[in-house]
N, C-alpha and C positions, 0 to 999 in steps of 0.2 A: 394920780401923782406918780412920778417916776421913782423907782427905788433901785437899790443895788443888789446884785446876786453874784454867786461864785460859780465857776465852772471847773470841774475836776482837771480839765486839760489846759487851763489858762491861768497865768499868774496875774492877770489883770482883773479889776472890777468889771462886772458886766452890768450895763444900764438896761433896765427893763421898763418899758413904757408903752402907752397905747398911742397909735397914730391918729390921723384926722378922722378915719373911718372906724376907729375903735379896735383895730387889730393889735394884738400884743406883739411888740417888736423887742428883740434883744440885740444890743450893740456893745462892743468892747470899748471901754473908756481909755485904754492904753495906760492906765494908772495901776501901778503894782500894789497888790494887796499887802505883801510883806516886804517892804523896802530894806535894803541893807543899812546897817548902822554899827557904830563902834561898840556899843553895848546894848543890853536889853532896854534900858531907859530911852536911848536914842532911837532904837528901832520902833518902840511903842509910840514915841512922839511923831515919828515920820509916818507910821501907819495910820495914826489918827488924823494927821493933816491930809494924807492921801485920800482917806475915805471922804473927807469934807470936800476936797477938790473933785473927786469922782462923782459925788452927789451933784455938784454944780454942773458937771458935764452931762450927767443924765437928765437934769432939768433942761439944759440947753437942747439936747437931742429931742426931748419931748416938744418943746416950743417950736423947733424947726419943723418937725414932722406935722405940726398943726398949722404951719404957715405963719407963725408969729416971729420967726427969726430966719435969716438967710443962712444957707450952708456956709458961706464965706465967713460969717461971724463966728459960727461954731468952730470952723477950722482954725481961725485965729486964736480962739480960746484953747483949743487943743495944742496948737503950736507953742503958745506961751507957757502952758502947763508943762509940756514935754521938756522945754528949755529949763524950767524950774527944777524938775525932779531928775533930770539927766545931765547935770553939770554943764548947762549951756548949749548942749547939742540940739540943733533944730530938727523938728519932725519933718520928714520928706513926704510930699504928696505926689501921687502919679499925675503926669500931664496926660491930656486926652490922646494926643498923637502917639506918645510912647506906649501907653497902655494898650490902645487898640492895635498898634503895629505889632507888639509883642504877642498879643492874643492871636492875631492873624497868623503869625509865623508858627505858633503851636498848633493851631486848629487845622491849618491846611495840610499838615503832615499826615493827618489821619483821614482826610477826605479824598474822594475821587477827584481826578484832574479837573473835570468840568465844574463840579461843586466848589472846589477850591478857587477856581477862576471867578466864579459868581460872588463868592464871599469877598475876595480881594477887590473886585470892582465896586461893591457896595461900600466897603470900609474906606477905600481910597476916594471914592466919590463923595462920601460924607465929610472926610477930612478936608477935601478941596472946597466943599461948600462952606465949611466953618472958617476957611481962610486963616487969618492971624489967631483966631480964637482956639484953633486946634492945639496951640502950644499952651493954653491955659490949663488950670487944674481940672481933672476929670469931673470933680464935683461942681464946677462952674457951668457945665453943660446942662441946660434946662429944657423943658418941654417945648419952649418957643423955638429953640434951635432945631429940635427934631421936626417941629411943625413947618419951619422954613424949608428944611430939606425935602419934606413931603411935597410942599407947594412947588419947589423948584423942579422936582422930578416930574410932576404932573404937567407943569407948564412946558417942560421940554418934550412932552409927547409920550411919556412912559405910561403904559397901561396901569390902571389902579391895582390890578392883581400883582403886577411886577413890584409896585411900591409896597404892597402888603408884604411881599417876600423880603424886600429890603429891610423893612421894619423888624421882621422876625429875625433876620441876620443880626442887626444891630442890638436887638434885645438881649441876645445871648451874652455878649461881653459886659453889657451894663448890668445885667442880672448878676453875673459873676462878681463884679465890682461891689454890688450891694451886699452879696453874701460875705465878701471879704472885709466888709466895713470900710471900704475906700470911699463910698458915697452914702448919703443918707436917703436918697430917693432915686428910683430908676426913671430917668426922663422919657425913655421910650414908652414905658407902660402908661405914662401920664398923657401921651399925645393921642390925638384922634386919628385913627387909621382910615383911609378912604375905603368906601364900600363899592363893590361892583362885581358883576358876574364874570367869570373867566370865560374867554372865548374858547370854544371847543372845536376840536378837529372833527371833520366829517368823514365817517367811515366809507370805504368802497363797498359796492355791491358785489355779489359773486360774479355777475356778468362783467363788471368793470375789472375785477381781478383777472378774469380770463382774457380780457382784451389787453391788459398790461403784459401778461405772459406771452401773448401772441406777437407782441412787438419788441420784446426784450431780447438782448443777446444771451448767449448761454450762461455767462456768469451772473448777469442780472436776473435770469430766470430763477436760479437757485436762491439768490438773495431775496427776491420777492416771495418765493415759496416759504422760505424760513421765517419771514414776517407774517405772512397770511395764515400759515398752518402750524407755526411753532411760537409765534408772538415775539420773535427776536427784534431788538432795536437795530437801527441801521449799522452802528458800529460793531455790534456783536455779530450781526449776520455777515458782514463783509470780512470780518477778521476770524470767522470760524475756521478752526483747523481740523485736519482729518483725525487728529488725536482726540478731538471732542466728540467724535461720532463712534459709537459702539454698535456695530451691526449685529454682533452676537446677542447682546442684550436688547438691541433695538431701542436705544436711548441716545440722547445728546446730553453731555455733561459739560457745562460751561460755568464760568464765574462772570456774570454780567459786569460791564464796565461801571455801570452806575452804582452797584453795591460791592465793588471790588474791595474797597477799604474795610467793609464789614466781614470780609472773607466768607461770604455766603455763596455756596454753590447751588446751581439750579439743574436738576435732572428732569429732562422732558422725554416722554415717550415719543419715538419717531412716528410722525404721521405717515401713512402709507404713500401719499403723493410725494412727500419729501424723500422718503426712502427709495422710492422707484426712480426718482430723478438722480439721486446721489449714486446709485448703482450703475447708471449709464456713464458717469464721469470716470476718467482715468486718474486714479490716485497715484501720486509719485511714489517711487520705490526708494527705500533707504532712510526715509525720515517721516515721522508721523506729525511733525510740527509744521508741515507745509500747509498754507492756507487753501481752503476749498475754492476760493476765488482769488487767484494770484494777482490779477491786474487791479481789481477793485480794492483789495486789501492795502494797496499802496496809495490809494487816493485819499485826499482830505475830504471832510464832510462839506465844509464851506468853500467859497471861492467860485469864480466864473466857470471853472471846469470841475468843480467838486462833485461829490456824490449826490448832494441834494439837487443841483442843477441838472445833472444827468438824469435823475428820476423824473424831474419836471419835463424834460424833453421826451421821455418815454410816454408820459401821460398825454402829452400833446399829440404824439404820433398815434396813440391809441384812441384819440378822439375824446378824451375825458376833459371836460371843462374845469378850469380852476375858479374857485370862488374866493375872492380876496376882500379883506376889510382894510380900507385905506388908513394910513398912519395919521395920527394927530400930533401936531407939533414938529419942530425941526429935527428932533432926535427920536421920534417915534418910528416904529417899524411896521411895514405892511404885514398883516396876519393872513397867511394862506390856510384855508380850511382843508385843502387836500395836499398832503405831503406824504413822504414815505411812512411817517409815524402813523398816518391814518390806517395803514395796513394792520398795525397793532390794535387800533381801535376796532377794526373790522373783526379781527381775531376774537376779541373778548365779546363783541356783540353777537357774533355767529355762534359762540359757545352758549350764550344765554338763550338764543333763539332755538338751539338744539336741546334745550332743557337741562343743561349742565348746572348742578347746584352752585351757588355763590362760593362756598368754601373751596370746591374743586377748581372753579374758574380762577380764583386768587392764586392757587398753587401753580396752575398752568401758566399764569401770567407773571408769576414771581412777585406778586404784590404782598406786602406785609400788613397793610391796613385797608380797611374798607373804604375810607374816604378817598384814597387815591384810586382804588379800583372802580369806584362808582363813576369816575370821570370817563372811564373807558367803555362803559356800558351804555350803548344807544339802542334802547328798545325799538325795534322796527314796527311799522304799522301792521304788518302781517302777524307778528307775534301778539300784538294787542288785539287784533281781530279774532285770533284763535282763542284768546282769553275771554273775550266778550261773548263768543258763541257758547261758552260753558254755562251762561245764564239760562235757566229754565224758561 
């Protein structure tokens, strides 16, 4: 049975109840514990009435959480009550589009540019899917709306892992709304997420890396070396500045674009191959902020003449075959197993083959969790063969 409690930082009664799975839940009733009054007698009378009304709301909360009442019915109860105890003023409820748009504006200010774009695409895509219902109360969004969005994304050709990422993005604002007492149930958590294995990049072999270097221009050579021997991503490698290279300490100090918002610097020991090539280049005089690869640093990643297409052309010239997985659906994208990012996979895989411990590999790759790091480790057959030979 639901009951009322007090919180030292709230002036409202708190409803405490158990949901359908037996979990204890606390929600504000928005009913004042000590309402104002002309005298002590009036205040006592109002307080007694407020407690009775708050208990009714607590019971409604409990019934809703167990599926016996709809959230709209509870919201109507709250609205009517708020009007009674607050001189006719109606209680305002956040609309779905307003709440998600405001959340998006706040969250993107703290995220990297690429991450912010992904968040924005997911939220705007979800609101577009809702159509007219996007203007409804946030609490009117249910699990079937989320399930419909999942189905639409999959039908459009999105990879199940992409849809899983969409759900993680949407779960964040809805979980926040639940904590703030704006909704009684998180519809994202109640939806069934698609299950699928994520497509993995295919690492380059040492021979293929040598072939790439033999066919690359001078600027592309250093960019490829930075990926294959320092593990840098394409954007970080092409935009590396001379000020990031400390020849005295023999290290590279950068703040990766992907973790730039977290203000996390990465210090990497200079690999001898990278160091040797950098010393052959002519650094500009007068400024240390000049890019190591002036032309490539001005190029965009995507597009017909972007960095990704340029690297694909180098692969073709080097005789390296591309393995692609065809897209499903009209909005699906072809997945190429060999891209510039495969050099980063090669980097981690070769570290493992060389016997570098996992914790050191993670530091060298700039990974903060083992789950992300595991996707970059492709244990080669020769490494497994050496392990097998250890059997007596």
